[in-house]
MMTF fields as JSON, N, C-alpha, C and O atoms, coordinates in Angstrom:
{
  "mmtfVersion": "1.0.0",
  "mmtfProducer": "UNKNOWN",
  "numBonds": 291,
  "numAtoms": 292,
  "numGroups": 73,
  "numChains": 1,
  "numModels": 1,
  "chainsPerModel": [1],
  "groupsPerChain": [73],
  "chainIdList": ["A"],
  "bondAtomList": [4, 2, 8, 6, 12, 10, 16, 14, 20, 18, 24, 22, 28, 26, 32, 30, 36, 34, 40, 38, 44, 42, 48, 46, 52, 50, 56, 54, 60, 58, 64, 62, 68, 66, 72, 70, 76, 74, 80, 78, 84, 82, 88, 86, 92, 90, 96, 94, 100, 98, 104, 102, 108, 106, 112, 110, 116, 114, 120, 118, 124, 122, 128, 126, 132, 130, 136, 134, 140, 138, 144, 142, 148, 146, 152, 150, 156, 154, 160, 158, 164, 162, 168, 166, 172, 170, 176, 174, 180, 178, 184, 182, 188, 186, 192, 190, 196, 194, 200, 198, 204, 202, 208, 206, 212, 210, 216, 214, 220, 218, 224, 222, 228, 226, 232, 230, 236, 234, 240, 238, 244, 242, 248, 246, 252, 250, 256, 254, 260, 258, 264, 262, 268, 266, 272, 270, 276, 274, 280, 278, 284, 282, 288, 286],
  "bondOrderList": [1, 1, 1, 1, 1, 1, 1, 1, 1, 1, 1, 1, 1, 1, 1, 1, 1, 1, 1, 1, 1, 1, 1, 1, 1, 1, 1, 1, 1, 1, 1, 1, 1, 1, 1, 1, 1, 1, 1, 1, 1, 1, 1, 1, 1, 1, 1, 1, 1, 1, 1, 1, 1, 1, 1, 1, 1, 1, 1, 1, 1, 1, 1, 1, 1, 1, 1, 1, 1, 1, 1, 1],
  "groupList": [{"groupName": "UNK", "atomNameList": ["N", "CA", "C", "O"], "elementList": ["N", "C", "C", "O"], "formalChargeList": [0, 0, 0, 0], "bondAtomList": [1, 0, 2, 1, 3, 2], "bondOrderList": [1, 1, 2], "singleLetterCode": "X", "chemCompType": "L-PEPTIDE LINKING"}],
  "groupTypeList": [0, 0, 0, 0, 0, 0, 0, 0, 0, 0, 0, 0, 0, 0, 0, 0, 0, 0, 0, 0, 0, 0, 0, 0, 0, 0, 0, 0, 0, 0, 0, 0, 0, 0, 0, 0, 0, 0, 0, 0, 0, 0, 0, 0, 0, 0, 0, 0, 0, 0, 0, 0, 0, 0, 0, 0, 0, 0, 0, 0, 0, 0, 0, 0, 0, 0, 0, 0, 0, 0, 0, 0, 0],
  "groupIdList": [1, 2, 3, 4, 5, 6, 7, 8, 9, 10, 11, 12, 13, 14, 15, 16, 17, 18, 19, 20, 21, 22, 23, 24, 25, 26, 27, 28, 29, 30, 31, 32, 33, 34, 35, 36, 37, 38, 39, 40, 41, 42, 43, 44, 45, 46, 47, 48, 49, 50, 51, 52, 53, 54, 55, 56, 57, 58, 59, 60, 61, 62, 63, 64, 65, 66, 67, 68, 69, 70, 71, 72, 73],
  "secStructList": [7, 7, 2, 2, 2, 2, 2, 2, 2, 2, 2, 2, 6, 6, 6, 7, 7, 7, 7, 2, 2, 2, 2, 2, 2, 2, 2, 2, 2, 2, 2, 6, 6, 2, 2, 2, 2, 2, 2, 6, 6, 6, 6, 6, 7, 1, 1, 7, 7, 7, 3, 3, 3, 3, 3, 3, 3, 7, 6, 6, 6, 7, 7, 3, 3, 3, 3, 3, 3, 3, 1, 7, 7],
  "xCoordList": [-7.654, -8.296, -6.888, -6.848, -5.392, -4.624, -4.665, -4.39, -5.379, -5.438, -6.157, -5.778, -7.42, -8.392, -7.86, -7.947, -7.367, -6.581, -5.489, -5.336, -4.969, -3.988, -5.343, -5.575, -6.004, -6.456, -7.507, -8.501, -7.352, -8.466, -7.735, -8.187, -6.933, -5.492, -4.999, -4.698, -5.099, -4.702, -5.767, -5.506, -7.281, -8.245, -8.8, -9.435, -8.355, -8.257, -7.69, -8.253, -6.126, -4.94, -5.184, -4.44, -5.79, -6.286, -7.528, -7.843, -8.212, -9.675, -9.812, -10.536, -9.029, -8.991, -7.911, -6.908, -7.894, -6.381, -6.942, -7.863, -6.337, -6.455, -5.041, -3.905, -5.745, -4.0, -3.381, -4.022, -2.228, -1.672, -2.291, -2.279, -2.955, -3.939, -4.851, -4.854, -5.825, -7.081, -7.299, -8.263, -6.154, -5.835, -5.715, -6.246, -4.922, -4.205, -5.644, -6.053, -6.56, -7.924, -8.685, -8.96, -8.961, -9.475, -9.429, -10.23, -7.62, -7.727, -7.595, -7.709, -7.314, -7.424, -8.765, -9.154, -9.264, -10.843, -11.493, -12.261, -11.02, -11.595, -10.919, -11.634, -9.469, -8.965, -9.712, -10.33, -9.424, -10.312, -11.406, -11.751, -12.668, -13.691, -13.363, -14.202, -12.228, -11.67, -11.906, -12.895, -10.349, -10.044, -11.492, -11.579, -12.757, -13.323, -14.238, -14.449, -14.548, -15.384, -14.167, -14.485, -12.869, -12.243, -12.292, -12.76, -12.074, -12.158, -13.227, -12.948, -14.296, -16.274, -16.773, -17.091, -16.921, -17.591, -17.388, -18.341, -16.494, -15.98, -15.282, -14.747, -15.609, -15.042, -15.024, -14.164, -16.309, -16.602, -16.632, -17.148, -16.315, -16.547, -15.524, -14.821, -15.157, -13.582, -13.166, -12.055, -14.226, -13.454, -13.15, -13.579, -12.445, -12.006, -13.457, -14.13, -13.587, -15.328, -14.309, -13.084, -15.49, -15.395, -15.74, -16.082, -15.587, -15.743, -15.61, -14.578, -16.465, -16.399, -16.174, -16.403, -15.704, -16.058, -16.24, -15.492, -17.248, -18.129, -17.977, -18.346, -17.315, -17.354, -17.823, -17.419, -18.999, -19.751, -19.156, -18.751, -19.105, -18.291, -19.735, -20.276, -20.594, -21.11, -20.667, -20.653, -20.353, -19.715, -20.675, -20.377, -21.632, -22.661, -22.363, -21.965, -22.645, -22.066, -20.617, -20.066, -19.843, -18.65, -18.132, -16.966, -18.984, -19.253, -18.747, -19.046, -17.985, -17.476, -18.13, -17.899, -18.935, -19.166, -18.54, -18.198, -18.288, -17.29, -18.254, -18.636, -18.394, -19.491, -18.545, -18.424, -17.944, -17.754, -18.786, -19.66, -18.575, -19.791, -19.238, -18.473, -19.621, -19.458, -20.617, -21.701, -20.448, -21.421, -21.651, -22.434, -20.575, -20.687, -21.788, -22.934, -21.432, -22.709, -22.41, -22.996],
  "yCoordList": [-1.997, -1.634, -0.987, -0.026, -2.261, -2.233, -3.345, -3.406, -4.662, -5.785, -5.799, -6.351, -5.078, -5.2, -4.29, -4.749, -3.005, -2.638, -3.257, -3.025, -4.084, -4.824, -5.865, -5.852, -6.591, -7.74, -7.261, -7.954, -5.524, -5.348, -4.821, -4.711, -4.666, -3.999, -5.811, -5.985, -6.323, -7.583, -8.035, -8.397, -7.918, -8.523, -7.852, -8.422, -6.458, -6.027, -6.021, -5.941, -6.077, -6.297, -7.785, -8.317, -8.204, -10.0, -9.901, -10.973, -9.274, -9.18, -8.538, -8.655, -7.865, -6.391, -6.089, -6.328, -5.438, -4.975, -2.955, -2.637, -2.173, -1.063, -0.335, -0.756, 1.167, 2.003, 2.441, 2.742, 2.301, 2.933, 4.0, 3.995, 5.121, 6.104, 5.916, 6.153, 5.32, 4.312, 3.387, 3.308, 2.461, 1.933, 2.592, 2.217, 3.576, 4.244, 4.717, 4.306, 5.787, 6.45, 5.086, 5.181, 3.973, 3.198, 3.161, 3.382, 2.624, 1.884, 3.3, 3.26, 4.373, 5.694, 5.7, 5.789, 5.63, 5.927, 5.113, 5.466, 3.63, 2.654, 2.92, 2.919, 3.141, 3.279, 4.502, 4.32, 5.841, 6.537, 6.681, 7.862, 5.484, 5.192, 4.16, 3.965, 3.366, 2.621, 3.653, 3.997, 4.163, 5.179, 6.262, 6.71, 6.595, 7.453, 6.449, 6.888, 5.209, 4.401, 3.945, 3.97, 3.55, 2.981, 4.211, 3.983, 5.771, 6.812, 7.142, 6.973, 7.537, 8.053, 6.817, 6.812, 5.734, 4.632, 4.009, 3.309, 4.003, 3.542, 4.141, 3.766, 5.59, 6.314, 6.701, 7.026, 6.494, 6.186, 5.294, 5.375, 3.726, 2.182, 2.002, 2.295, 1.265, 0.644, -0.416, -0.852, -0.68, -2.429, -1.689, -0.686, -2.446, -2.423, -3.111, -4.03, -2.507, -2.976, -3.358, -3.341, -3.735, -4.436, -3.386, -2.211, -4.002, -3.47, -4.004, -4.668, -3.982, -5.272, -4.469, -3.26, -5.137, -4.839, -5.349, -6.306, -5.019, -5.891, -4.902, -3.746, -5.35, -4.809, -5.856, -7.018, -5.121, -5.704, -5.182, -4.028, -6.443, -5.37, -5.731, -6.791, -4.413, -4.498, -4.602, -3.791, -5.986, -5.981, -5.264, -4.472, -5.604, -4.422, -2.611, -1.874, -2.359, -0.348, -0.429, 0.633, -1.731, -0.961, -0.731, -0.628, -0.676, -0.099, -0.972, -2.123, -0.115, -1.094, -0.293, 0.895, -1.096, -0.669, -1.231, -2.411, -0.481, -1.139, -0.22, 0.949, -1.401, -0.75, -0.739, -1.954, -0.17, 0.162, 0.126, 0.961, -0.761, -1.145, -1.438, -2.387, -0.645, -0.241, -0.94, -1.108, -1.263, -1.496, -0.688, -0.986, 0.861, 1.665, 2.755, 2.494, 3.794, 5.17, 5.71, 6.738],
  "zCoordList": [33.233, 31.63, 30.742, 29.974, 31.344, 30.7, 29.622, 28.424, 31.079, 29.986, 28.841, 27.808, 29.009, 28.538, 26.822, 25.683, 27.242, 26.199, 24.762, 23.563, 25.75, 24.93, 24.171, 22.963, 25.038, 24.01, 23.372, 23.155, 22.857, 22.426, 20.925, 19.785, 21.284, 20.413, 19.225, 18.044, 19.896, 19.606, 18.509, 17.362, 19.226, 18.703, 17.263, 16.376, 17.323, 15.896, 15.332, 14.24, 15.173, 14.226, 13.868, 13.045, 14.217, 13.47, 13.017, 12.5, 12.978, 12.191, 11.094, 10.106, 11.412, 10.131, 9.773, 10.445, 8.52, 8.129, 7.923, 7.171, 8.554, 9.014, 8.64, 8.423, 8.67, 7.849, 9.8, 10.806, 9.596, 11.072, 11.814, 13.045, 10.985, 11.551, 12.538, 13.746, 11.577, 12.002, 12.861, 13.623, 12.729, 13.854, 15.404, 16.45, 15.171, 16.602, 17.143, 18.229, 16.171, 16.615, 17.403, 18.6, 16.726, 17.364, 18.584, 19.492, 18.453, 20.195, 21.632, 22.857, 20.655, 21.609, 22.009, 23.173, 21.286, 21.574, 22.473, 23.367, 22.083, 22.992, 24.563, 25.565, 24.614, 25.659, 26.649, 27.698, 25.921, 26.696, 26.861, 26.899, 27.066, 27.235, 28.144, 29.023, 28.153, 29.61, 30.593, 31.241, 30.492, 31.837, 32.349, 33.492, 31.01, 31.625, 33.186, 34.316, 32.68, 33.312, 34.354, 35.543, 34.051, 35.694, 36.187, 37.303, 36.107, 36.58, 37.447, 38.633, 37.227, 37.165, 37.647, 38.837, 36.982, 37.538, 38.64, 38.983, 39.326, 40.728, 41.903, 42.946, 41.052, 42.207, 43.901, 44.72, 43.902, 45.76, 46.051, 47.166, 45.742, 46.325, 46.178, 45.211, 47.527, 48.074, 47.145, 46.843, 46.816, 45.791, 44.318, 43.748, 44.1, 41.972, 41.418, 41.885, 40.565, 39.597, 38.36, 38.236, 37.446, 36.264, 35.2, 35.333, 34.305, 32.708, 31.717, 31.618, 30.647, 29.297, 28.385, 28.371, 27.574, 26.26, 25.216, 25.015, 24.075, 23.197, 22.143, 22.351, 20.694, 19.864, 18.696, 18.66, 17.463, 16.5, 15.383, 15.246, 14.267, 12.593, 12.023, 12.336, 10.814, 10.185, 8.404, 7.478, 8.549, 6.572, 5.623, 4.729, 5.913, 4.783, 4.85, 3.948, 5.946, 5.86, 6.319, 6.609, 6.43, 7.51, 8.725, 9.106, 9.184, 10.365, 11.747, 12.069, 12.347, 13.716, 15.051, 15.276, 15.85, 17.036, 18.001, 17.919, 19.071, 20.087, 21.367, 21.424, 22.291, 23.197, 24.859, 25.017, 25.936, 27.136, 28.227, 28.463, 28.714, 29.577, 31.074, 31.246, 32.109, 33.576, 34.358, 33.8, 35.374, 36.467, 37.644, 38.546, 37.567, 38.37, 38.274, 37.908, 38.571, 38.751, 37.79, 37.452]
}
């Protein structure tokens, strides 16, 4: 999850000009979603699981949608 957070931060920083508070809020929201997936999706499995993060920006509505997906429970 740490590597995904770092990659998301870098991607966000490269593609968007955001104030520090908005940037921090977005990174925190994605971090929380990743932490929840890591904690709950694979809780009862012996092996590590995988997670994917995808993001799509709609310039017309100025909306960024971020999806965190796991393959666990």
